[in-house]
C-alpha positions as MATLAB code, in Angstrom:
seq = 'MNIDPRPLYTRATEQIAALVATVRPEQLAGPTPCAEFDVRTLLSHIAGGTRRIAVVGAGGDGMAVRPFLDGVEDDRWSVAYDEVRTEVQKSWADDARLDALVTVPWGEAPGRIALSGYVMEAVTHTWDLSESLGRPLALDPELAEFALGIARRVLPDERRDDEELPFDSAVPAPEGADAYGRLAAYLGRRPLS';
ca = [
     116.890   94.790  100.976;
     120.349   93.374  101.253;
     119.854   89.668  100.625;
     121.532   87.425   98.109;
     118.623   86.133   95.972;
     120.778   83.724   93.960;
     120.095   80.650   96.139;
     116.353   81.346   95.990;
     116.509   81.876   92.226;
     118.405   78.594   91.847;
     115.774   76.773   93.900;
     113.025   78.385   91.832;
     114.659   77.236   88.594;
     115.131   73.716   89.964;
     111.431   73.625   90.789;
     110.505   74.885   87.311;
     112.823   72.326   85.702;
     111.137   69.506   87.631;
     107.727   70.800   86.551;
     108.752   71.254   82.898;
     109.957   67.641   82.897;
     106.361   66.534   83.564;
     104.913   68.301   80.489;
     103.562   65.911   77.885;
     103.289   67.019   74.238;
      99.473   66.780   74.313;
      99.427   69.394   77.122;
     101.267   72.076   75.124;
      98.119   73.529   73.561;
      96.270   73.560   76.900;
      95.071   76.715   78.682;
      96.939   78.535   81.445;
      95.877   81.121   84.038;
      97.525   83.674   81.691;
      94.624   84.014   79.264;
      96.858   85.003   76.345;
      99.196   81.988   76.777;
      98.761   78.304   76.151;
     101.239   75.938   77.865;
     103.701   76.119   74.947;
     103.690   79.932   75.005;
     104.081   79.940   78.792;
     107.111   77.634   78.490;
     108.505   79.922   75.802;
     108.046   82.923   78.107;
     109.549   81.163   81.133;
     112.634   80.201   79.110;
     112.850   83.588   77.379;
     112.579   85.497   80.651;
     115.286   83.267   82.081;
     117.524   84.037   79.116;
     116.839   87.752   79.644;
     117.993   87.691   83.284;
     121.072   85.686   82.227;
     122.002   88.487   79.820;
     121.392   91.079   82.546;
     123.642   89.127   84.915;
     126.386   89.050   82.309;
     126.228   92.845   82.061;
     124.330   92.879   78.783;
     121.181   94.661   77.680;
     118.353   92.438   78.864;
     115.845   94.760   77.256;
     117.256   93.741   73.872;
     116.319   90.116   74.619;
     112.851   89.036   73.578;
     111.190   87.437   76.632;
     110.192   84.357   74.644;
     112.290   81.452   73.374;
     111.173   80.452   69.897;
     111.866   77.382   67.818;
     111.919   74.812   70.630;
     110.690   71.395   69.542;
     107.843   69.965   71.611;
     110.028   67.319   73.240;
     112.957   69.697   73.974;
     111.506   72.092   76.561;
     113.399   70.503   79.464;
     116.690   70.731   77.585;
     116.021   74.317   76.482;
     115.116   75.411   79.995;
     118.142   73.684   81.539;
     120.399   75.509   79.086;
     119.066   78.969   79.956;
     118.998   78.393   83.704;
     122.638   77.276   83.524;
     123.392   80.578   81.762;
     121.839   82.437   84.719;
     123.994   80.623   87.262;
     127.151   81.470   85.327;
     126.242   85.099   84.636;
     125.332   85.872   88.259;
     128.269   83.991   89.848;
     130.272   87.159   90.557;
     129.136   88.780   93.834;
     129.750   92.227   92.308;
     126.743   91.708   89.997;
     124.436   91.947   93.040;
     125.306   95.609   93.595;
     125.768   96.648   89.970;
     122.967   98.743   88.521;
     121.072   96.850   85.854;
     118.127   97.653   83.630;
     115.105   95.381   83.686;
     111.588   95.909   82.309;
     110.449   97.781   85.421;
     113.441  100.153   85.505;
     116.988  100.430   86.795;
     117.874   98.649   90.028;
     120.765   96.986   91.838;
     121.272   93.428   90.623;
     120.001   91.894   93.868;
     116.691   93.746   93.500;
     116.383   92.817   89.831;
     117.116   89.160   90.513;
     114.617   89.178   93.411;
     112.021   90.439   90.927;
     112.866   87.533   88.680;
     112.419   85.144   91.609;
     108.907   86.576   91.908;
     108.299   86.118   88.181;
     109.702   82.569   88.141;
     107.650   81.504   91.156;
     104.508   83.087   89.730;
     104.951   81.290   86.423;
     105.651   78.090   88.348;
     102.158   78.397   89.792;
     100.757   79.167   86.329;
     102.394   76.072   84.859;
     101.466   73.880   87.808;
      97.816   74.915   87.511;
      97.908   74.235   83.771;
      99.288   70.740   84.298;
      96.880   69.757   87.069;
      99.352   70.347   89.937;
     101.614   67.332   89.354;
     104.248   68.253   91.995;
     104.338   69.717   95.489;
     105.735   73.270   95.332;
     108.181   74.914   97.755;
     106.153   77.215  100.057;
     109.201   79.246  101.127;
     109.706   80.393   97.540;
     106.088   81.521   97.320;
     106.324   83.432  100.623;
     109.454   85.229   99.379;
     107.815   86.018   96.026;
     104.668   87.292   97.753;
     106.793   89.587   99.913;
     108.496   90.985   96.815;
     105.164   91.382   95.023;
     103.667   93.322   97.926;
     106.714   95.545   98.033;
     106.992   96.373   94.339;
     103.398   96.020   93.117;
     100.990   97.885   95.351;
      97.492   97.480   93.967;
      97.141  101.181   93.179;
     100.033  100.953   90.679;
      98.425   98.303   88.515;
      96.482  100.598   86.221;
      99.349  100.502   83.699;
      98.257   98.380   80.728;
     101.888   97.357   80.129;
     102.043   95.730   83.561;
     101.605   91.947   83.265;
      99.719   91.653   86.559;
      96.065   92.414   87.178;
      94.675   93.934   90.348;
      94.548   91.619   93.332;
      91.611   89.256   93.672;
      90.477   87.504   96.862;
      92.504   84.390   97.597;
      90.432   81.226   97.854;
      89.637   80.135  101.403;
      92.570   78.183  102.839;
      94.866   79.123   99.959;
      98.507   78.159  100.352;
     101.338   80.632   99.712;
     101.138   80.006   95.959;
      97.396   80.631   95.932;
      97.873   83.872   97.901;
     100.652   84.972   95.517;
      98.539   84.183   92.469;
      95.541   86.056   93.909;
      97.692   89.057   94.810;
      98.866   89.175   91.202;
      95.303   88.933   89.876;
      95.404   85.306   88.829;
      92.653   82.763   89.313;
      92.919   78.977   89.305;
      91.762   77.249   86.125;
      89.319   75.045   88.043;
];
């Protein structure tokens, strides 16, 4: 895989930012397809994971970064997310970072592979958040197709018996599911309704 995932990651973060901007304070305690997260915790994880990949892109130890962003006021999630996604753009600006070996939660990989994995994570959590908010925006199908391709490549179903892995075994996609629905099903997620 010799692609530059930065444009896709940027598009994914723009989509998340647009979705985060729709969150109302009364939705923060609502459920998500991630049973252990409410909307507030999901936002914290999205922003924290984004900060982690920014640190990785800057050559730092992403594993030392907690994948949650704490202390964000209810009305500041858009600002907090914009700050961390800007960090990612700056830290991955140098083309050399794409070929540098980096350490991410699933192991050591060239930067382009690691960032592609974070595209998959960002797009997956976009679906999670969209489901939680009642699907307020149309989502970019090309991003979901890319993320599904990465998921199929790095997460064969037989490898999901690890309890540390944040994805369940694949479930059947609903009839007529779009790319996001197929991605979610492949990662073991089910719609809230």
